[in-house]
Residue, then its C-alpha position, 0 to 999 in steps of 0.5 A: m067539841h062540845i066543850n069548845k062550844i061551851f067555852l066560846y059561849i061563855f067567852s062571848l057572854s063575858l065580852l058582852l057583860f064587860s062591854c057596857i062602856k059604849d052602847d054601840e061600838s060602831e057609833a062614835v062617842i059624841n059629848y054634847v056637854n063638855v068642860n066649860d059648858q052650861v048644864p042643860s035643863f032637865a028633870v028626873e025623879d027618885t023612887a018616891g016621886n021627888t023631882f030633881n031639876s037642873k036648876h038645883f045645881l045653882d050655887k052648889q058644888s055638884l057631882l053628877v053621875f050617869f050610871g047603869t047597875y049592869c055596867s062593870d065600870c059603873q060598878k067600880v065607880l059607884p063605891v067611890v061616889e058613895e065614899v064622896w057622899k059619906e064625906l060631903k053629905d052634910d055640906p049644905k053647898f054640896l049636891l050629889v045627883t046620881i042618875s040611873r040610865e034606862e033601869s027600873a026603880e026595883t032594879v036600882t033599889q035592889y042594887w043599892k040595898d045589896n051594896r049598902f049605898t046610902m047616896p040618893f039616886y034618880l031614874d032616867p028610864k027613857r034616857s031623856a036626861f042622859e041624851l042631853f049630855a051624850n049619845n052613849t057611854i057610861p059611866r059619866i061623871y061631871i063636877i059642876g060649879p056653882d054657876t052651873k057650868v061643868v068644870w071637870m068630867s070623866v067618861e068610861s072610868l074614874d081614875l081618882s080616889a074618893k079623896e082626890l074627887i073630894q079635893k076637886i069638888k072642894g076646889l070650886k070654893 
């Protein structure tokens, strides 16, 4: 009987760990920003205190990603985003903005180090930027055109390879 309790505990814990997609299962997902919408005005900071402002999207082909290092789906998406970064980082018309939702700088920095990521990241410790886009659910991936309108988005997963995502971004020219 003790083994059954342990199994039930481990099973319950695994469900909890793998259910990061939606914050609250009882709450319907509401997208405040959809395809063809203008990106809302927001600002976030990196670990060095540099501020990213949504006005920086203007005249760029941009990829915006909201994530949490604790989220298993985000953990699958981030290596793909890193591949996109490595391919496009030298393009002056490309902008990558990855935003960690409700995490400390130390947590994200360690995750980046452990995974050897080189892409930049910003912090949204109080969800203030995230909540302009949706009420819950990560990862959230947006491609933003040079006019600062969302041209494509994906929620909860990414069913594209890095090459396919790059083609979508480059298709904005």
